[in-house]
C-alpha positions as a printed NumPy array, in Angstrom:
array([[ 13.685,  10.577,   7.939],
       [ 15.841,   7.593,   8.947],
       [ 14.779,   4.634,  11.046],
       [ 16.494,   1.567,  12.353],
       [ 15.141,  -1.384,  10.236],
       [ 14.05 ,  -4.229,  12.552],
       [ 13.568,  -7.419,  10.503],
       [ 11.776,  -9.195,  13.335],
       [  9.347,  -6.219,  13.826],
       [  8.414,  -5.369,  10.253],
       [  5.43 ,  -6.193,   8.059],
       [  4.907,  -5.616,   4.245],
       [  1.936,  -3.564,   3.329],
       [  0.699,  -3.513,  -0.281],
       [ -1.968,  -0.967,  -0.975],
       [ -4.666,  -0.794,  -3.656],
       [ -3.215,  -3.088,  -6.307],
       [ -6.836,  -3.566,  -7.5  ],
       [ -7.821,  -3.862, -11.239],
       [ -9.443,  -0.423, -10.959],
       [ -6.035,   1.159, -10.406],
       [ -3.743,  -1.257, -12.188],
       [ -5.266,  -2.168, -15.598],
       [ -5.05 ,   0.229, -18.63 ],
       [ -8.62 ,  -0.767, -19.733],
       [-10.128,   0.024, -16.252],
       [-12.37 ,   3.119, -15.776],
       [ -9.23 ,   4.958, -14.612],
       [ -7.115,   3.832, -17.537],
       [ -4.074,   3.409, -15.2  ],
       [ -1.366,   0.981, -16.226],
       [  0.577,  -0.295, -13.247],
       [  1.944,  -3.336, -14.974],
       [  5.595,  -2.395, -14.279],
       [  4.903,  -2.554, -10.566],
       [  3.557,  -6.15 , -10.521],
       [  6.687,  -8.164, -10.95 ],
       [  8.87 ,  -6.308,  -8.45 ],
       [  5.926,  -6.35 ,  -5.873],
       [  5.664, -10.112,  -6.306],
       [  9.454, -10.429,  -5.873],
       [  9.204,  -8.279,  -2.683],
       [  6.311, -10.349,  -1.292],
       [  8.078, -13.63 ,  -2.045],
       [ 11.208, -12.418,  -0.226],
       [  9.054, -11.276,   2.766],
       [  7.251, -14.673,   2.995],
       [ 10.595, -16.54 ,   2.828],
       [ 11.762, -14.481,   5.749],
       [  8.602, -15.049,   7.757],
       [  7.521, -11.438,   7.351],
       [  3.761, -10.887,   7.14 ],
       [  2.404,  -9.713,   3.831],
       [ -0.748,  -7.568,   4.215],
       [ -2.928,  -6.409,   1.265],
       [ -5.214,  -3.456,   1.76 ],
       [ -7.965,  -2.439,  -0.762],
       [-10.299,   0.548,  -1.023],
       [-13.927,  -0.473,  -1.155],
       [-17.043,   1.717,  -1.148],
       [-20.647,   0.513,  -1.642],
       [-22.334,   2.183,  -4.542],
       [-25.426,   3.015,  -2.449],
       [-23.441,   6.004,  -1.03 ],
       [-23.625,   4.753,   2.625],
       [-19.758,   4.643,   2.919],
       [-18.939,   7.667,   0.781],
       [-18.264,  10.26 ,   3.57 ],
       [-17.005,  13.551,   2.176],
       [-16.325,  12.038,  -1.271],
       [-19.589,  13.043,  -2.719],
       [-17.942,  14.323,  -5.994],
       [-16.908,  10.858,  -7.291],
       [-19.403,   9.603,  -9.9  ],
       [-17.357,   6.424, -10.085],
       [-18.677,   5.47 ,  -6.606],
       [-22.263,   5.809,  -7.61 ],
       [-21.46 ,   3.929, -10.916],
       [-20.311,   1.013,  -8.781],
       [-16.61 ,   0.815,  -9.607],
       [-15.689,   0.757,  -5.948],
       [-18.447,  -1.576,  -4.896],
       [-17.334,  -4.906,  -3.343],
       [-19.365,  -6.79 ,  -6.04 ],
       [-17.457,  -4.884,  -8.862],
       [-14.966,  -6.691, -10.963],
       [-12.796,  -3.67 , -10.691],
       [-12.31 ,  -3.95 ,  -6.94 ],
       [-10.73 ,  -7.475,  -7.524],
       [ -7.078,  -7.813,  -7.013],
       [ -4.963,  -7.609, -10.145],
       [ -4.711, -11.247, -11.208],
       [ -1.055, -10.903, -11.903],
       [ -0.519, -10.083,  -8.195],
       [  0.603, -13.235,  -6.371],
       [ -1.038, -13.84 ,  -3.032],
       [ -0.79 , -16.74 ,  -0.737],
       [ -3.236, -18.272,   1.867],
       [ -1.106, -16.933,   4.742],
       [ -1.293, -13.381,   3.45 ],
       [ -3.592, -10.974,   5.314],
       [ -6.355,  -9.337,   3.35 ],
       [ -7.861,  -6.071,   4.649],
       [-10.575,  -3.747,   3.15 ],
       [-11.244,  -0.145,   4.084],
       [-13.573,   2.679,   3.257],
       [-11.11 ,   5.61 ,   3.411],
       [ -7.81 ,   6.222,   1.658],
       [ -5.529,   5.716,   4.722],
       [ -4.801,   2.079,   5.582],
       [ -4.937,   2.776,   9.276],
       [ -8.388,   4.493,   9.083],
       [-10.628,   1.983,  10.913],
       [ -8.027,   0.406,  13.268],
       [ -8.074,  -3.048,  11.68 ],
       [ -4.482,  -2.664,  10.397],
       [ -3.193,  -1.315,  13.704],
       [ -4.821,  -4.14 ,  15.521],
       [ -3.417,  -6.734,  13.11 ],
       [  0.097,  -5.309,  13.563],
       [ -0.21 ,  -5.589,  17.283],
       [ -1.477,  -9.133,  17.082],
       [  1.481, -10.048,  14.855],
       [  3.872,  -8.233,  17.113],
       [  5.   ,  -5.896,  14.349],
       [  5.982,  -2.357,  14.826],
       [  7.214,  -1.173,  11.337],
       [  5.876,  -1.292,   7.81 ],
       [  7.414,  -1.635,   4.404],
       [  4.99 ,   0.175,   2.163],
       [  4.269,   0.065,  -1.592],
       [  1.298,   0.474,  -3.929],
       [ -1.033,   3.084,  -5.324],
       [ -1.328,   6.03 ,  -5.309],
       [  1.425,   8.246,  -3.992],
       [ -0.701,  11.309,  -3.654],
       [ -3.733,   9.62 ,  -2.047],
       [ -3.713,   6.245,  -0.202],
       [  0.06 ,   6.094,   0.159],
       [  0.317,   9.533,   1.533],
       [ -2.675,   9.107,   3.949],
       [ -1.173,   5.83 ,   5.122],
       [  2.204,   7.345,   5.824],
       [  0.893,  10.172,   7.888],
       [ -1.433,   7.834,   9.83 ],
       [  1.399,   5.533,  10.606],
       [  3.65 ,   8.378,  11.762],
       [  0.747,   9.602,  14.093],
       [  0.829,   6.139,  15.605],
       [  4.628,   6.079,  15.999],
       [  4.98 ,   3.299,  13.33 ],
       [  8.078,   3.749,  11.197],
       [  7.361,   3.377,   7.457],
       [  9.906,   2.371,   4.836],
       [  8.376,   3.679,   1.565],
       [  9.746,   2.052,  -1.643],
       [ 10.336,   4.84 ,  -4.11 ],
       [  9.929,   2.874,  -7.354],
       [  6.89 ,   0.924,  -6.05 ],
       [  4.796,   3.924,  -5.07 ],
       [  3.301,   5.63 ,  -8.077],
       [  0.714,   8.095,  -9.216],
       [ -2.444,   7.301, -11.203],
       [ -2.932,   8.142, -14.832],
       [ -4.892,  11.428, -14.212],
       [ -2.168,  12.899, -11.865],
       [  0.919,  14.758, -12.844],
       [  3.791,  12.14 , -12.877],
       [  6.337,  15.007, -12.573],
       [  5.123,  15.717,  -9.053],
       [  6.117,  12.39 ,  -7.701],
       [  9.771,  13.388,  -6.608],
       [  8.461,  16.313,  -4.723],
       [  5.719,  14.255,  -3.037],
       [  8.094,  11.59 ,  -2.   ],
       [ 10.692,  14.178,  -0.772],
       [  7.972,  15.782,   1.431],
       [  7.007,  12.402,   2.827],
       [ 10.526,  11.495,   3.497],
       [ 11.255,  14.785,   5.296],
       [  8.157,  14.665,   7.506],
       [  6.912,  11.146,   8.051],
       [  8.747,   8.19 ,   6.506],
       [ 11.953,   6.849,   5.283],
       [ 12.158,   6.778,   1.362],
       [ 14.114,   3.72 ,   0.333],
       [ 14.352,   1.5  ,  -2.7  ],
       [ 13.609,  -2.124,  -3.564],
       [ 17.325,  -3.212,  -3.671],
       [ 17.863,  -1.845,  -0.221],
       [ 14.735,  -3.445,   1.26 ],
       [ 15.532,  -6.857,  -0.327],
       [ 18.997,  -6.613,   1.148],
       [ 17.564,  -5.983,   4.651],
       [ 15.006,  -8.69 ,   4.264],
       [ 17.602, -11.234,   3.368],
       [ 20.122, -10.222,   6.097],
       [ 20.405, -12.232,   9.287],
       [ 18.809, -10.911,  12.452],
       [ 22.196, -10.82 ,  13.995],
       [ 23.024,  -7.833,  11.774],
       [ 19.94 ,  -5.885,  12.589]])
């Protein structure tokens, strides 16, 4: 898909860059180190251009009260997703600022409980630049939820990745499917160019 990028109507959404999903010594043994620096660069550019930066994290209480259909995840009962767990903390290498917006959710999709949609409305934003983890789960759910709400999503190809237990070779197919049905697949260079362009050119 292709959307008209509107610099004055876009927000940056960073999904699930939590220690549980980014650190190689975490319970999931997933190393997302290569994503940290470019995401920090992207967020810095967004802030410099007065574009809101939104961080969304996946949190589930270990008592099972928020599990829903995910009854087959022992990691929930073991407390890895619990708000008090060290693993649900943001990756310390991820640079955040006081003016960033921090959201939590109990389902994979970032639009699940309406908080993100309400925030975008409050901020006067109608589009989303999307990056984070993982392509096959939270990213995919969020893209489809946004599409169902008529919110154009610009998904950054190199900044949406799979976790360690998923088949990395499936990423191109997954991204092509998302691009065909529900979002515009783009790259960091193109997004940075758009962010740093004048509104007169958009």
